[in-house]
C-alpha positions as CSV (number, residue, x, y, z in Angstrom):
1,M,6.6,78.7,-90.4
2,T,4.5,79.5,-86.9
3,V,5.4,78.7,-83.3
4,L,3.1,76.1,-83.3
5,V,4.6,74.4,-86.3
6,R,7.5,74.8,-84.8
7,L,7.0,73.0,-81.2
8,L,5.4,70.2,-83.7
9,R,8.9,69.8,-85.2
10,L,11.1,69.7,-81.9
11,L,8.7,67.4,-80.3
12,L,8.6,65.0,-83.4
13,L,12.8,65.4,-83.4
14,L,13.0,64.6,-79.7
15,L,10.3,61.4,-80.5
16,I,12.8,60.1,-83.0
17,S,15.7,60.5,-81.0
18,G,14.7,59.0,-78.1
19,L,14.9,62.3,-75.6
20,A,11.6,62.4,-75.2
21,W,11.9,60.0,-72.3
22,P,13.2,62.5,-69.1
23,A,16.7,62.1,-68.6
24,T,18.2,60.3,-65.3
25,A,19.6,62.4,-62.3
26,E,22.9,62.8,-62.3
27,R,25.0,59.9,-60.6
28,K,25.5,61.6,-56.9
29,I,28.2,60.8,-54.2
30,F,26.7,59.9,-50.4
31,D,26.5,63.0,-48.2
32,D,24.2,65.0,-45.5
33,G,21.8,65.6,-48.9
34,A,21.3,61.8,-49.8
35,P,18.6,59.7,-48.8
36,Y,19.1,59.1,-45.2
37,S,17.9,55.3,-46.0
38,L,20.9,55.1,-47.9
39,R,23.3,54.3,-44.6
40,A,21.9,50.5,-44.6
41,V,24.1,50.4,-48.2
42,G,27.5,48.7,-47.1
43,Q,30.2,47.1,-48.5
44,L,30.8,43.0,-48.8
45,T,34.3,41.5,-48.9
46,V,34.0,38.1,-50.5
47,P,37.7,35.8,-49.8
48,G,37.9,33.5,-53.0
49,K,40.4,31.9,-55.1
50,E,40.2,30.9,-58.5
51,F,42.5,28.8,-60.9
52,S,44.1,31.0,-63.4
53,E,47.6,30.0,-65.0
54,G,47.8,26.5,-63.5
55,R,47.6,27.6,-60.0
56,W,45.1,28.7,-57.6
57,R,45.4,32.4,-56.7
58,M,43.3,34.9,-53.8
59,R,40.5,36.8,-55.6
60,D,38.8,38.8,-53.3
61,E,35.5,40.1,-54.2
62,H,34.4,43.6,-53.4
63,C,30.6,44.1,-53.9
64,S,27.5,45.9,-52.7
65,A,24.9,44.8,-49.9
66,T,22.1,46.2,-48.0
67,L,21.1,45.7,-44.5
68,V,17.2,44.4,-44.7
69,S,17.0,43.1,-41.8
70,E,18.8,43.3,-38.3
71,S,20.7,40.1,-39.1
72,L,20.0,40.1,-43.0
73,I,21.7,41.7,-45.7
74,L,20.8,41.4,-49.4
75,T,23.3,41.0,-52.5
76,A,23.8,39.8,-56.1
77,W,24.2,35.7,-56.1
78,H,27.6,36.0,-58.5
79,C,29.6,38.1,-55.8
80,L,29.8,35.1,-54.0
81,D,30.7,32.7,-56.9
82,Y,34.2,32.3,-56.1
83,Y,33.8,31.6,-52.2
84,E,35.5,28.5,-51.5
85,D,37.6,29.1,-48.5
86,L,35.5,28.3,-45.7
87,S,38.3,28.9,-43.0
88,R,37.3,32.8,-44.0
89,S,33.8,34.6,-44.2
90,P,32.6,36.8,-46.1
91,V,33.0,40.1,-44.3
92,F,30.1,43.1,-44.2
93,V,30.5,46.9,-42.8
94,L,28.9,49.8,-43.4
95,S,30.8,52.8,-44.2
96,Q,28.7,55.5,-44.0
97,S,28.6,54.8,-40.2
98,D,31.7,55.0,-38.1
99,A,30.1,53.0,-34.9
100,L,30.1,50.1,-36.7
101,E,32.8,47.5,-37.5
102,P,32.9,44.7,-39.8
103,V,30.5,42.0,-39.0
104,A,31.2,38.4,-40.9
105,A,28.4,36.7,-43.3
106,R,27.2,33.8,-44.3
107,Q,24.9,33.0,-47.2
108,I,21.6,31.2,-46.6
109,A,19.9,31.4,-49.4
110,S,20.4,32.2,-53.4
111,G,19.1,32.2,-56.9
112,G,22.1,30.1,-58.2
113,S,22.5,31.4,-61.2
114,M,22.8,35.3,-63.3
115,R,19.1,34.6,-64.3
116,A,17.9,34.6,-60.7
117,D,21.1,36.8,-59.5
118,W,20.6,37.2,-55.6
119,A,22.0,36.0,-52.5
120,L,20.7,36.4,-48.6
121,L,23.6,36.2,-46.1
122,R,23.0,35.7,-41.9
123,L,25.1,38.2,-39.9
124,A,27.3,36.9,-37.4
125,R,25.3,39.8,-35.0
126,P,22.3,41.9,-35.1
127,I,23.1,45.4,-36.4
128,R,20.4,47.8,-34.5
129,S,21.8,51.2,-34.9
130,V,20.9,51.7,-38.4
131,T,17.8,51.2,-39.7
132,P,17.1,48.1,-42.3
133,L,15.8,48.9,-45.8
134,S,12.1,47.0,-46.2
135,L,11.5,45.1,-49.7
136,A,8.9,44.9,-51.7
137,E,7.1,43.5,-54.7
138,A,8.6,44.8,-57.9
139,S,5.3,46.6,-59.5
140,D,4.7,47.8,-63.2
141,A,4.1,51.0,-62.1
142,D,8.1,51.3,-60.1
143,T,9.3,52.9,-63.6
144,D,11.1,55.7,-61.0
145,L,14.1,53.8,-59.6
146,T,17.3,54.9,-57.5
147,L,20.3,52.6,-57.6
148,A,23.1,52.7,-55.5
149,G,26.0,50.8,-54.6
150,Y,30.1,50.9,-53.8
151,A,31.3,51.5,-57.8
152,R,34.6,50.7,-57.9
153,D,35.0,53.2,-61.3
154,K,38.3,56.0,-60.7
155,D,36.1,58.7,-60.5
156,L,32.6,59.3,-58.3
157,G,33.4,55.9,-57.0
158,E,36.9,56.6,-56.5
159,F,37.4,52.4,-56.1
160,G,35.1,51.9,-54.0
161,E,35.6,54.6,-51.5
162,N,32.5,56.3,-51.9
163,L,29.1,55.3,-52.0
164,T,27.2,56.7,-55.1
165,Y,23.7,56.4,-56.2
166,Q,21.4,58.0,-59.0
167,T,17.7,58.9,-58.8
168,G,15.2,59.0,-61.6
169,C,16.2,55.9,-63.5
170,H,13.5,54.9,-65.5
171,R,12.6,50.7,-66.1
172,L,13.3,49.3,-69.2
173,E,13.1,45.4,-71.2
174,P,13.2,42.3,-69.4
175,L,15.8,40.2,-70.4
176,D,16.7,36.3,-69.0
177,G,14.8,37.1,-65.9
178,Q,16.1,40.6,-65.0
179,W,15.1,43.9,-66.0
180,S,16.8,46.9,-67.1
181,T,17.2,50.3,-66.4
182,D,19.0,53.1,-68.4
183,C,21.4,54.1,-65.0
184,V,24.8,53.2,-65.2
185,T,26.7,51.3,-62.9
186,F,30.0,49.7,-62.4
187,R,32.1,46.9,-61.0
188,G,31.5,47.2,-57.6
189,A,27.9,48.1,-57.2
190,S,26.8,44.7,-57.9
191,G,24.9,43.8,-54.9
192,G,23.4,47.2,-54.0
193,P,20.1,48.0,-54.3
194,V,17.3,49.3,-56.4
195,L,15.0,51.1,-55.0
196,A,11.3,52.6,-55.7
197,S,9.7,54.8,-53.1
198,G,12.1,54.2,-50.7
199,R,11.4,50.3,-50.6
200,V,14.1,48.0,-52.3
201,V,12.6,46.3,-55.7
202,G,15.8,44.2,-56.9
203,V,19.4,43.9,-56.5
204,I,22.0,44.8,-58.9
205,S,23.1,42.8,-61.4
206,R,25.7,43.9,-63.9
207,G,26.0,46.4,-66.3
208,D,27.7,47.3,-69.3
209,S,29.2,50.6,-68.3
210,T,27.7,53.0,-70.9
211,Q,24.0,52.5,-71.2
212,R,22.3,49.9,-69.6
213,T,22.3,48.3,-65.6
214,Y,20.5,45.1,-64.9
215,F,18.6,43.8,-61.8
216,A,17.0,41.1,-60.0
217,P,13.6,41.8,-59.5
218,S,12.4,41.3,-55.7
219,A,9.7,38.7,-57.5
220,Q,12.9,36.4,-57.1
221,F,13.4,36.5,-53.3
222,F,10.6,38.2,-52.0
223,S,9.3,34.9,-50.7
224,A,12.5,33.8,-49.2
225,Y,13.3,37.0,-47.4
226,R,9.8,36.8,-45.4
227,A,10.6,33.3,-44.3
228,L,14.1,34.4,-43.1
229,A,13.0,37.9,-42.2
230,L,9.7,37.5,-40.5
231,P,9.4,35.9,-36.9
232,A,7.6,32.4,-36.8
233,R,3.8,32.7,-35.8
234,K,3.3,30.9,-32.9
235,V,1.0,27.7,-33.1
236,P,-2.3,28.3,-30.7
């Protein structure tokens, strides 16, 4: 059997098994070698309560969020689904910056459902010591993606203690208004950014913890972000 025939057979096997698509990079813990811009990814704690077994129970939601302007953070809508106690505010903290204290936040816009699983929150005070991540409208050319968040798995995430990220994620088919990738995330990463060329093109919504992660594309919230983040034009 010639070398050429062997190579062709190997290529055919790869195509059949789905391995011809390059594997995504391994998931990593944020450290000095990580993209510096990921310092803008923080943790969001949302105080909430739910009715269970005949009574109300406190149920704090722990998600991820991204600083997208000095006073705005982006997260997933479902992270605030149980938020009803208005006496307590959601709290955002950039855990990769020791100089910052937690900042209260309030929701000012959202998609309002899992089909449009995004929310923008206004911070009680601006954060100027960390550079916000910028947004871009998602494009069909965005096939090399980075996902980041504070996943609460017991391994790399250490139950939400570590910011983890994964590069080389491939955008796959859409489903119910969301897009999917072949990177795997876990509970707690919801609300984290999906990046293409260093800019936010989506927000992590959900995943199956084994093969797929779904995200809300920036087309759903780009106009709301522009209206809230950019200064109003002066009328001549």
